[in-house]
C-alpha positions as CSV (number, residue, x, y, z in Angstrom):
1,M,-17.2,-7.6,18.8
2,T,-14.8,-5.3,16.9
3,Q,-11.2,-5.2,17.9
4,L,-9.0,-2.2,17.0
5,S,-5.2,-2.2,16.6
6,D,-3.0,0.8,17.2
7,V,-2.6,3.4,14.4
8,N,-0.4,1.6,11.9
9,A,-0.2,3.6,8.7
10,I,-0.3,7.1,7.3
11,V,-2.9,7.8,4.6
12,L,-2.2,10.3,1.9
13,C,-4.4,11.6,-0.9
14,A,-3.9,13.3,-4.3
15,Q,-6.7,14.8,-6.4
16,T,-4.7,16.4,-9.3
17,A,-1.7,15.6,-11.3
18,P,1.3,17.6,-10.0
19,C,3.4,17.3,-13.2
20,V,4.4,14.8,-15.9
21,P,6.5,11.8,-15.0
22,T,10.3,12.1,-15.2
23,P,11.7,10.3,-18.2
24,L,12.9,6.8,-17.6
25,P,16.5,5.8,-18.1
26,E,17.4,4.4,-21.5
27,A,16.3,0.8,-22.1
28,M,13.4,1.2,-19.6
29,R,9.8,1.6,-20.5
30,F,6.3,1.7,-18.9
31,R,3.9,-1.1,-19.5
32,S,0.4,-1.4,-18.2
33,W,-1.1,-4.6,-17.0
34,T,-4.8,-5.5,-16.5
35,P,-6.1,-8.9,-15.4
36,T,-7.2,-11.3,-18.1
37,F,-8.3,-14.9,-18.1
38,Y,-4.8,-15.8,-19.5
39,R,-2.8,-13.4,-17.3
40,P,-4.8,-13.1,-14.1
41,L,-1.9,-12.2,-11.7
42,A,0.1,-9.0,-11.7
43,P,3.8,-9.6,-12.1
44,T,5.9,-9.7,-8.9
45,V,2.8,-9.5,-6.5
46,G,3.0,-13.1,-5.2
47,S,0.2,-14.9,-3.4
48,Y,-1.7,-11.7,-2.4
49,G,-2.2,-11.2,-6.2
50,V,-4.4,-14.3,-6.2
51,I,-6.8,-12.6,-3.7
52,L,-6.8,-9.3,-5.6
53,S,-7.5,-11.0,-8.9
54,A,-10.3,-13.0,-7.3
55,Y,-11.8,-9.7,-6.1
56,H,-11.6,-8.3,-9.6
57,F,-13.1,-11.3,-11.3
58,F,-15.8,-11.8,-8.7
59,R,-16.6,-8.1,-8.7
60,V,-15.8,-7.4,-5.1
61,F,-14.1,-4.2,-6.2
62,R,-16.5,-1.3,-6.7
63,S,-15.1,-0.6,-10.2
64,R,-13.2,-2.4,-13.0
65,T,-10.0,-0.4,-12.8
66,Y,-7.8,-2.9,-11.0
67,S,-4.4,-2.7,-12.9
68,A,-0.7,-2.3,-12.5
69,L,1.9,0.0,-14.0
70,L,5.2,-1.7,-14.6
71,I,8.6,-0.4,-15.5
72,L,10.6,-2.8,-17.6
73,N,14.3,-2.8,-18.1
74,H,14.4,-4.6,-21.4
75,D,11.9,-7.4,-20.5
76,A,12.5,-7.6,-16.8
77,V,10.1,-6.0,-14.3
78,V,12.1,-3.6,-12.2
79,H,9.2,-1.7,-10.7
80,R,5.5,-2.3,-10.0
81,S,2.7,-0.2,-8.6
82,L,-0.9,-1.5,-8.3
83,V,-4.1,0.5,-8.8
84,V,-6.8,-1.0,-6.5
85,P,-10.4,0.2,-6.6
86,A,-12.5,0.8,-3.5
87,Y,-13.8,-2.3,-1.7
88,F,-14.8,-3.3,1.8
89,R,-11.4,-3.0,3.3
90,Y,-11.2,0.7,2.6
91,P,-14.6,2.1,3.7
92,F,-13.3,5.7,3.5
93,M,-13.0,5.4,-0.3
94,D,-15.8,6.5,-2.5
95,C,-16.9,4.2,-5.4
96,N,-14.8,6.1,-8.0
97,D,-11.7,6.4,-5.8
98,L,-8.5,4.4,-6.3
99,Q,-5.7,3.4,-4.1
100,I,-2.2,3.2,-5.5
101,G,-0.1,0.8,-3.6
102,L,1.8,-2.5,-3.3
103,T,4.6,-0.5,-4.9
104,W,7.8,-2.4,-5.3
105,T,11.2,-1.6,-6.9
106,H,13.9,-4.2,-7.5
107,P,16.7,-3.6,-4.9
108,K,19.2,-3.0,-7.7
109,Y,17.2,0.0,-9.0
110,R,16.1,1.7,-5.7
111,G,17.2,5.3,-5.5
112,A,16.8,5.8,-9.3
113,K,13.5,7.6,-8.9
114,L,11.5,4.9,-10.7
115,A,8.8,4.8,-8.0
116,T,8.4,8.6,-8.2
117,S,8.1,8.5,-12.0
118,A,5.6,5.6,-11.9
119,L,3.5,7.3,-9.2
120,R,3.4,10.6,-11.1
121,K,2.4,8.7,-14.2
122,L,-0.4,6.9,-12.4
123,V,-1.7,10.2,-10.9
124,A,-1.7,11.8,-14.3
125,M,-3.5,8.7,-15.8
126,H,-6.2,8.4,-13.1
127,A,-6.8,11.9,-11.7
128,S,-10.3,13.1,-12.5
129,A,-13.0,15.4,-11.1
130,G,-14.6,13.8,-8.1
131,R,-12.0,11.1,-7.7
132,K,-9.4,10.8,-4.9
133,L,-6.3,8.8,-5.3
134,W,-5.1,7.2,-2.0
135,Y,-1.7,6.0,-0.9
136,I,-1.2,4.2,2.4
137,V,2.3,3.8,3.9
138,H,3.8,2.6,7.1
139,P,5.0,5.6,9.2
140,G,8.6,4.2,9.2
141,N,8.9,4.0,5.5
142,Q,10.5,7.3,4.8
143,A,11.4,6.5,1.2
144,S,7.8,5.7,0.3
145,I,6.6,8.9,2.1
146,A,9.1,11.0,0.1
147,V,8.0,9.3,-3.2
148,S,4.4,10.0,-2.5
149,A,5.1,13.7,-1.6
150,R,7.1,14.1,-4.9
151,A,4.0,12.7,-6.7
152,G,1.6,15.3,-5.2
153,F,0.1,13.3,-2.3
154,T,-0.5,15.1,1.0
155,P,-1.1,13.5,4.4
156,V,-4.8,13.5,5.5
157,G,-4.4,11.4,8.6
158,T,-3.5,8.0,9.8
159,V,-5.3,4.7,9.6
160,R,-5.8,1.8,12.0
161,T,-6.8,-1.7,11.3
162,V,-10.2,-2.9,12.6
163,Y,-10.9,-6.6,12.9
164,P,-14.7,-7.2,12.9
165,L,-15.4,-10.3,15.1
166,G,-11.7,-10.5,15.7
167,L,-11.2,-12.0,12.2
168,K,-8.1,-11.0,10.2
169,G,-9.8,-11.9,6.9
170,L,-12.5,-9.2,7.5
171,S,-10.0,-6.5,8.5
172,R,-10.5,-3.0,7.2
173,Y,-8.8,0.3,7.6
174,E,-10.4,3.3,9.3
175,I,-9.0,6.8,9.1
176,V,-8.1,8.5,12.3
177,R,-7.9,12.2,11.5
178,S,-4.8,14.0,12.6
């Protein structure tokens, strides 16, 4: 038995890089992170990062592109955006597609356009022929919707969560076209 929830997120998609990232403020820089045996967890992700790293190391993801783009102020992480390859939870994604998400900016730096710059940089880094870049956001998160629009993402519909056998651990998103 499959249970459906109500529509709970907007799904956006980008296929080309809209423009280059805006420059970062002085003392800030981009840094890429990829999981390694010695640094398996992305900075600032928390316990969900354990699951994502396990999916990477046990090859649950359909590609090896799991990574993060960080913005550092000196050595402190002030922004993080993850790049997550397709896997069972996102059946609408093709094998080569990527989702950019779990975007976080330290409260002190919100409004400084760091998320926009990071998202634009990720689109420029990962856009390629035949690849879609996805971004999923709660409909009430106006700041994140604005950031994704500035980075070239356009709405393609909404998603709802499906719980096969009623199990949260097997949940997946299905697109509901708008």
